[in-house]
Steps between C-alpha positions, in 0.01 A plus 500: 500500500694213341257273318517122499682531167752740655574254781549223243741726311697563820528127562613440142758777530644341813520165322665655195758662729599156623310497827419140588205594722321784318160438658647509851691823434197686362275382786750611759558832326136600528465371855797718599350803326169442677676480836695818424174679418317396817796494737372163622599136468325312223434126480312362202309173542388361167323185387518403135149357489373766259792449260529120504149360447628186329754425772234569759313199361812280511652604833329488835282813529618539859850573365371833370318578824606639835659214693781429745768538230433872508630552853852401403480711184409805709782418741740515206355833381515643853877477519677834522190719515481801730176417675458855628409598142180298504384271221302534180375150416406446135246218472398298196350170614188282469508432876571176677525324833356683804753354745795603282345844454454549874860400566634723223313806628631430850857491364461822298360681801786375716734662249316826425230526767212703356705689241397291201313622191350260246529589132276305261601558137240257364353223715535381861218256565380302800792459742676776303217731603541380857868604491403838355254549787786439744679809366448859611399609149413343165607671177303392192451619144175529310590166342589326829291245685470339839268207566272337758667350806247223568696173539498220246533134595588256224411768246155557647380810687460400864199727548334359187526150649337612825228687308428194289473282810263748668290512184480121495373493860231758429386332179475161667300651786249642255503206262639171636476344155805708394719318752645247249596781262671701772667188636675455165620862510600524866640149505807613304630679813676288763362525859759747631496729196224729629694557820814577300305756298371676812845510658664630182248786475544593865880481471537709185263771619651523846860544382409766243294690759800491735741614228273791411456606865872480572618643170290705262267625775756517781414780740155555349230496770270328250761240403291201603189617315695586187684168502174313539337691212795436267511128580123466463518666158797301367422172673128459438458247219131588467601857406803437281326202330824334381852468637640619167317834523734784400456797732611838368622796703162675475322190628710444812336542841511871579694449824806356324796737476560483126684748277471526120829419330424781256540760777878487447583483129865408552406228747248364252761491223752321719252247640371406156856473366582262785182308421588461132854390585377233741232363269752474217738314730228258606389423146850468352658291777200291613511665843221382728589744779765758571576727796750782447618815680625832366862387530449227242501220754240241404385143531291343228326168447496370142299209365713193566804680643602757758684825435767622739477859622735746331625836615571783255736788566375859453719523191319206343159647577572826317 
């Protein structure tokens, strides 16, 4: 398997040979090799949040998250693909907006129906996990992580807000003298916030249950029960404790259709090579997000500027 150092050497070799876009060529090369190995389309969706911690503080955090920009990026990457070949979707994201996630999943399913596999080389948290659950299978390595799907509002776990409010009511019932203390705590939430929290929880759970029933568990007579168990496990804040909880393959709900990346050594090598190439591109070019297919067609968003999609010929990919 090419190491991170090997990928860097490939990029340097391309630059030394006069290639003006060495990072793009090496990324596309490994995406094409991955597609050739699986016989399927490949689209990689990467956020640079793990590689650009300083820029994450300067730029709007939402720029690194799943949002409505992504739909157009996927439309660019969809061009020219034979949709009968299905899709392997490589995910590396901290999550993001539920509405944008719901719309993106709808679009991907319009294009590929149920024939979508999620590949998680490192981390797909929150709404990234929701997208993975919308696929027929999730491929993860021993080092890979998904995360809880409980919704966050203004950076706060919606269920935690409701739990805190319920605790306040019970404490005041038992000891009215605590009312002033709880008033100071609960008073920070505006009157409609509790309702927003309840609706967000209901919304996120219901769409993931539907995606699981219609996708991963399609045709299974126990589809509804399995979908409910998965959502209860991934969406229960009282069980996961924190939204940043990293969930490994061995800790996933047993009903999820998940395959170890290590089961196919060549696939593992290719996926990790793609991963290294994308992370290097993000860190070197200040890329906040990039979506790219196996034909080298991509759209990227860079801090402060946009990057036009480029298309590479097979000869350029090598």
